[in-house]
N, C-alpha and C positions, 0 to 999 in steps of 0.2 A: 776823565780817566785818572786813576790813582797816580799820584806823583810823589817822588822824593824831591825835597827842596834842599838846595845847598849852593854855596858859592865855592869856587875853586879856581886855582890857576892851573892851566894845563902843564903837565910834566914836559920839560924842555925837549927830552928825547922824542916825545910823542908829537910835538909840534911839527917835526920833520915829516910826519906821516902825511901831512896835507899835500906834500909834493910827491909822495910815493904811492898813495892809494888813489888810483885814478879810474875813471870810467871811460866812456867813449870820447868825451870832449872836454872834460874839466876836472881839475883836482878836487879831491873830496876830503874834508876834515872829519874823519871817522876815528874816534879816540878809544883806545882801550882804557877803561875806567876802573875795572875791578877783576880780581881772580879769586874764586872761592874753591875750597876743597872739602869734600865730604869723605871723611876717613873711616866711617863705620865699617865694620867687617860683617855684621849681621843685620838683617832687615827686621821689620815688625810683623812678619807673617805669623809668628808663633809656632812655626813648624820645628819639630825637634828630632826628626829622623835624619838618616844619612843617605846620600845619593849613591848610585852605583860606583862612582869614582872616588868615594871617600869624602867628598865635600859635604858640608852641612846643608840641609835642604833650605835653610834660611840664610845662606851666604849672600852677601850684598856685593854686587858688581855689575859691570856692563850697562849701568843705568843711564848712560848718555847716548844709547842707541837712538832714542827719540826723546824730544823735549817739547812740552806744550805749556803755554801760559793759561792759568786758570783764574786770574783776577787777583787783585791785592798784591800780596807778596808770595802767592802760592803757584807752584809749577807742578806739572805731572811729568814724571820721568819713567822711561821703560827700559828694562834690560832686554837683551835678545833671547835666544833659545836656551841660554844657560851656560855653565862652565863646560867647554869642550876643547880647550886649548891644550890639555894634558891627557895623554892616553892612559887607559887602565886595561885590565885583563879582558881580552876579546872585544875591546871597544871598537876595533876597526870595522866590525860588522854593522855598527850604527854611527860611523863617523865621529866616534868619541863623545857622542851626545849622551845625555842622561834624562831621567824622568823629572827633571827640574820643572816645577809648575810655573807657567807663564803668569806674569803679575805686572802691576804698575805701582809706582811709589808716588806719594805726594811729599813735596819738599818745600819748606819755608825758606825763602831766599831773603835774608835780612841784609839789605844794602844800606849802609850808613855813610854819611859824608865825613868820614874820618880817614885821613890819609894812612895808607898801610903799604909797606914794601915799595914805596915809590909811586904808588897809584893813588888817585884822589879819593877813592871810595874803598871801604872795607866790605867784603861780602862774606856772610856767615850762613852757609846752608845747614839746615836742620831737618833730618828725616822725621816726617810727621805721621805717615801711615803707609801701610803696604796692603794692597788688595789683590787677592788671587782670582784668576779668570777661569770661569767654568761654564758649562752648558747644563741646562736643567734636563735635557734629553740625552740618551746614551751616545757616546762617541766611540770611534774605532781605535783600538790600541793593538800594538804588536805583542806577539806571544814571547818574543825573545829567543825563539828557537831558530838556530841556523846550522848550516852544514849538515843537513839531514839529521838534525837532533843532537849532533855531537857537541854543539855549543848551545848553552841555554843561559841567557842573561836574565831570565825572569820576565814576567809581564811588564809591559810599559805603562800599565794603569797605576796611578798613584794610590798608595795605601789608604789615603783619607777619602777616596771616592765613596759616595753612598747613593741611595736611590734617587736623589734629586740634585746631586753635585758630581758632575763628570768633568774633571779638571783638564785643561789644555796643558800640554808639556812640550818640551823641546826634543824629545827622543825621536829620531828620524824614522823609526819603523812603525810609528803610530798612525797608520793610515789603512784604508780599505782599498779594494780593487777599483779600477776605473780611472776617471779623470782626476787630476790633482785638484780640481775645483770642487771636489766633494766636500760639502760643509760638515759632514759627520766625521771627518778626519780629526784626530785629537792632536796631531802635531802642529805646533804653532811657533813661528819665529818672528816675534814682533819687532818692527823696525821704525814705524812711524806712528805718532799719536797726536790727536787734537781733541779739544774739549768742545762739546756741543754748545749750541746757542743758549740753551737753558741751564747749562752747567751741570746737568744731572747725569750725563753719560759721556763716555769717551769713545772715539773712533780709533781703531788700531789697524794698521796695514801689516801684511805678513809676506814672508818670502817663500814659504812652502807651497802655497796654492798657485798663484798668489790670491790672498783673500783681502777683503776689508770688512771687519766686524765692528759692531757697536755693542758696548758693554755698559751695564748699569754702573755708574761711578761709585755708588754706595755699597753695592753687594758684589760686583764683579761678574754678574750673570750676563751671558750673551743675550742680547735682546733683538738683534737684527743682523742680517747678512746681506752684503752687497756683492752680487755675483758679477765677475768680470766676463767680458766676451770670451768665448771658448778658445780663441786663438792664443790666449795668454796661458792656458793650462797645458799640461803634458799628459800623455797617455800611458807611458811606460815608467812606472814608479819603482824606486829602489831606495833603501836606507843608506846606500853608499853613493855619495855625490858623483864621483867619476863614472860609475856605472849608469847612473840616471842620465847624466849628460850625454854619454855615448849612445844611449838608447832612444834619443829623441831628436828629431830634426825640426821641430817647431815648438813654440811655447817658451815659457820663461827658462832661463838658465839656472841650474841648481845653485842655491845660495846667492842668487842675484835677482830675486823677485822684486816685490814692491817695497823698495827701501825707504822712500820718502812719502810724506802725506801732509797736505796743507788743507786749510778750510777757509772759505771766503769770509770776510768780516761779518756778514749777516748770517752766517751759518748755513746757508742754503746749498752750498756746493763743496764737495770734497775734491781735491786734486791729488791724484796718486802718481808717483814717479817710480819707474823701474830702475834698478841699479845698473843694469846693462841691457843692451839690445836683446830682443827675443832671438831665439835660435834662427828663425827664418829671416831675420834682419841682419845677421852677422854674428850674433852671439857675443860672448864675453870678449872684449877687445874691439868689438865693432864700433861704428861711429854714430849711428842714428838710433836714439833711444825714444821711448814712448811715454807721453804724459796722458793720463786718463782722468777726465773730469766725470764726477758722479753726482747726479741730482739727489740730494738727501731724501727728498719726499718721494720720488718715483723710482730711483735707481737707474734712470736712463744715463747712458755714457756717451762721451765723445772722446776722440783721440787726437793728440797733437804730437809733433815731432821735435825732439831736442837734439842738437849736435854736440856730442861729447868731445869733439876735437878742439884742441888748443894749439894755435900756430905760434904766436910769440907771446912773451910775458910782458904785459904793459908796464909792470913796475921796474923792469930791468932791461927789457929789450932782448932777453935771451930767446933763442928759437927752441920751441918745445916739440911741435909737430907730433903730438901724441894724443891718444884718447884716454880719458880718465873716467872712473866710475862716479856716478851721481849718488850722493849720500842723503840729501834732504832738500825739501822745498817748503817755503813759507810764503804766505800771501801778504803782499804790500797793500793790495786792495782787491777788487773783484776781477782784475785782469792782469795786474803786474805781480811778479813773483821773484823771490830770490832763490837761487839754486846753489847748493854746496857741491863742489867737485873736489876730489882729493885723490892722492895716491895712497898707498899703504905703508909709506915710509915714516920713520920717526920713532918716538918712544914706544916700546912694545914690539918693534920690529928689529931693533938692534942696528938701525941705520939712520940716515939723515933725511928729514922731511924735505920734499922738493916742491910739491904742488898742493896747496890748501887754499882754494879760491872760492869766493862767492860771486856769482853772476846774476845780473838782473835781466829778466825777460818780460815781454808784453804779449800775451796771447791775443789781444785785440788786433794785433798786427799780423797774426798768423792765420793760416787756413787749416781748419780741422780736416782730418783724413776722411775721405768719403767712406761710407759704411753701409752695410746691408741692414735689413730689418732685425737681424740677430745681434747687431752691435759690432760684428767683426768688420774690420776695415777691408776695403777692396783693393788696397795698395799695400804691398809689403816688399821686403828686400831693400838693401841700401840704396840702390839706384832709384827705386820708386819713392822712397821716403825723403831723399835728399831735397827735392824741390819744395817740400812742406816744412822744412826745418825753420823754427823761429830764430830770429836774430838775438844775440846776447851781448851785453857789455859788462865789463868787470865792475863790480860794486866794492869789493873788499878783498885784499890779499891777506889772508890770515897769517901766512908764514911771515910776510914782511912786517906785519903789525907786531907779531910776537917777538921776532928777532930784534926789531927796533927797540923793544922794551928790554932786551938783554937775555931773552930765552934762547938757548942754543937750538940749532936745528935737530940735534939728537934728543932734546927734551920736549919738543913739540909732539903731542900725542899723535901716533900714527893713524888712529881712527877718530878724527873729529867728525861726529855724525849727527848730533842734535842741533837744531836751529829753531829759535823762537823769538818773537818780539815780546818785551815785557813792559813793565810800567814806565811811563815817562819820567825823566828827571829834569829838574830846573837848575840850570847851571848859570851863575852870574845873571840871573833874571831871564834867561832864555830857555824855553822848553825844548828838550831834546828827547828823541826816541831812543830806546835801548834794544840792542840785538844780543841775544844770549846764545852761546855756543857750548856744547857739551861733548865729552869724549866717551867712547866705549872702551873700557880697559880689559875686556875679555875675561873678567873675574881673576886677573893675574896681576894685582898691584905690586907684589914683591916676592913671588914664589918661584920664578923661573930664571933662566939665564938672560931673558929679555923681558924684564918686568915692564908693565904698561903704566905703572904709577896709579895713584888714587883716582876716584871720580872727581873731575874738575869742571868748573864752569867759568867761562870767560865772558865778560860783559863789555860791550862796545856802545858808545853814544854817538848819535848822528842827528843832524838837524833836518828840517824839511827841505833844505836845499838839495840834499842827497836823494830824497824821495818825496817830491812835491805833492804827490797824490796819496801819501800814506793814510791809511784808515785803520784805526785800532779795531781789533775784534770785539764784537758786541757780546758782553757777558753779563750775567745777573748783577744787579746793584746790591742785592742782599745775599747773605750766606745761603749755601745749599744745605739742606738737612744732613746732619752727620750720620754716620753708621756705627757709632761707638757701641751701641747696645746690641748690634746684630752678632749672631754667632755663625761661624762656619762649621757645619756639622762635621765631626771627625777631627777638628783641630782643637776645639774646646775653649775654655775661659781665657786661657793665656792669649789666644789669638784675638778674642773679643777685646781684651784690655789693650792689647797692642795696637788695635785698629781704631782707637778713639781719634776723632778728628776735631780737636779744638783749634780750628784754624779759620783765618779770614779769607773769604773768596771775593 
């Protein structure tokens, strides 16, 4: 595996973390080794028009919603459905969303063993490419007409669409009638991303369907759809979240769909994680959440149960007794995973962070939910799911780690959402693994009363003692062909130049 080599002395304040960051039975030496900031305000999509809310179509933000390792020093980062934290005229009809085109970014993470800001490593993220996501076949877009025609926001279809490129967007009215699991819906809210075994495609999970789609990494074209069991979808759709929630008694909760996505080291299995329990299982604020495994070759699924409840805080003994949303899942190996749970408190919320924790689970010790031939589980509801919940142990308390370094609870990002393993580092002759954490800043780094700050990346190092069975994801040993010469019809030469990928994978 690609390795950064360096010698360093651990920062004294971080040495204390060995006593603070604990799992089920032993202290863990998990060190914060670097923090990087990507301060760009525009991406490399080449888009030059303006969105409905006045933002530039190439605005950069929210890119920590999902983070995936792509080999070498390259990561894939995704923003969610676009800028919707600020209202605009008549935007309440579409939950303040816009026709922002779904996309992913490739970022060069240059980690060097040069102490910076009290940390032993310096991290310099550089935006390398932006790829827009589209379908080669038509998608369903909203007309923008509401209140019997009295309000017209205009079509939800991007102006750069053509006969072979139908772009996915974040606008909430971009859907057709029927189940939310209709793959012709143009609305997409990307939240999880992983790179395929051959490095040529990316898998992206979504909150609107929920869906799991596979996209060509070079062009952004959708090449595969993984359909979830019907019990995950909803039947009464609305562009207004509150209306949609009140109109359904089963299926995913609006804006709480498939938040996290992992991939097994050999690339054969995807592991999707709902952000909150399905409506029939207790809905938002409920306790028992669902994990869905997907066979990449066949699409076959299995379901497991995760308990969102936290009783006491292992780092300080405080009693929490609350449920928290699940933001991400990443594979340690083919059966062990890390899960990120968090509150919505901290920078960007105008409050103090309380819970930002990473837990370790082992599905080999769990029982899959019984299911019918259609993939739907035959067990539902909190009482039924409770007996299937996988046990969990704390792996890392992110809040404790960051505050121990001197970051105040008001400056810890409220939405720490991306989680990925990266290249190993060699520290004082010892190989250590790296865990990377990213934030979703909602496209509001400094423009509101509660700015979320820039896109940040936090890097932690841990030894095999913390994860004895750690297995790095298998990725190509040679670079994947670049797409620098490809044109996106309707965007033009500027986009082609911007999309050059002179990067190492």
